[in-house]
C-alpha positions in Angstrom: 21.6 -10.3 7.2 18.4 -12.2 8.3 14.7 -12.5 7.2 13.8 -10.2 11.0 15.6 -7.6 9.3 13.9 -8.2 5.6 10.7 -8.8 8.0 11.3 -4.8 9.7 12.1 -3.0 5.5 8.5 -4.7 4.6 6.9 -3.1 8.5 8.3 0.1 8.1 8.0 0.7 3.6 4.5 -0.8 4.7 3.7 1.3 7.3 4.8 4.7 5.8 2.5 4.1 3.2 -0.7 3.2 5.5 0.4 6.6 7.6 1.0 8.8 4.7 -2.3 7.4 2.7 -4.6 8.1 5.4 -2.8 11.7 6.1 -4.0 12.4 2.4 -7.2 10.6 1.8 -9.2 10.6 5.6 -11.1 13.3 5.3 -12.7 12.2 2.2 -13.0 8.7 2.9 -12.7 8.4 7.1 -10.3 6.2 8.6 -10.8 2.6 8.2 -7.7 0.3 9.9 -8.8 -2.6 7.3 -7.3 0.0 4.6 -4.6 0.9 7.3 -2.9 -2.6 7.5 -3.0 -3.2 4.8 -0.4 -2.0 3.3 2.0 -2.8 6.2 0.6 -6.9 5.6 1.2 -6.5 1.7 4.7 -4.6 2.2 5.5 -7.5 4.5 4.4 -10.0 1.8 6.8 -8.7 -0.3 9.8 -7.9 1.9 9.8 -12.2 2.1 9.7 -12.4 -1.3 12.5 -10.5 -2.2 14.7 -11.8 0.6 14.6 -15.9 -0.7 13.4 -15.5 -4.3 16.0 -12.8 -5.3 18.2 -13.2 -2.6 18.6 -9.2 -2.3 20.7 -8.7 0.9 20.1 -5.0 1.3 17.7 -3.4 3.3 17.5 -0.2 1.7 16.7 -2.0 -1.9 13.7 -4.1 0.0 12.4 -1.4 1.0 12.3 0.7 -1.5 10.6 -2.4 -3.9 8.4 -3.2 -1.2 6.8 0.0 -1.3 6.8 -0.1 -5.0 5.4 -3.1 -5.1 3.0 -2.7 -2.8 1.7 0.4 -4.3 1.4 -2.0 -7.7 -0.8 -4.5 -5.8 -2.8 -2.4 -3.8 -3.5 -0.4 -7.3 -4.0 -3.6 -9.8 -6.4 -4.8 -6.9 -8.6 -1.6 -7.0 -8.3 -0.5 -10.8 -8.6 -4.0 -12.2 -10.3 -7.1 -10.2 -12.3 -5.0 -7.7 -14.0 -2.5 -10.7 -15.8 -0.7 -7.7 -15.7 3.4 -8.2 -12.8 4.7 -4.6 -15.9 5.1 -2.1 -14.1 9.1 -1.7 -15.7 9.9 -5.1 -19.1 9.4 -3.1 -18.2 12.1 -0.5 -21.3 14.7 -1.4 -18.6 17.3 -0.3 -16.3 16.5 -3.5 -17.0 17.7 -6.6 -16.8 14.7 -9.1 -18.3 16.5 -12.4 -15.2 15.6 -14.1 -15.8 12.0 -13.9 -16.6 10.1 -16.4 -19.6 7.5 -16.0 
């Protein structure tokens, strides 16, 4: 297998996450191209790391690893580095009384 296969699997994994995430959050946050493109780019980055650093040649393992690491990367960014309340909780239609400020 070559790097092109790894890049395609990273794009597939990131694209799947972007599509399903936008379907889930669009009614609360609206659609943002920046957020939509973020997942495939991060997953492609992880596919390169997986292919070269860990010497993994199985496409399904690369796709699964990229999907998991993309979620970990984005959620750690949002929770620990950015430390900003998600915009979906700012919607006037959403009941956020259960949140502790």
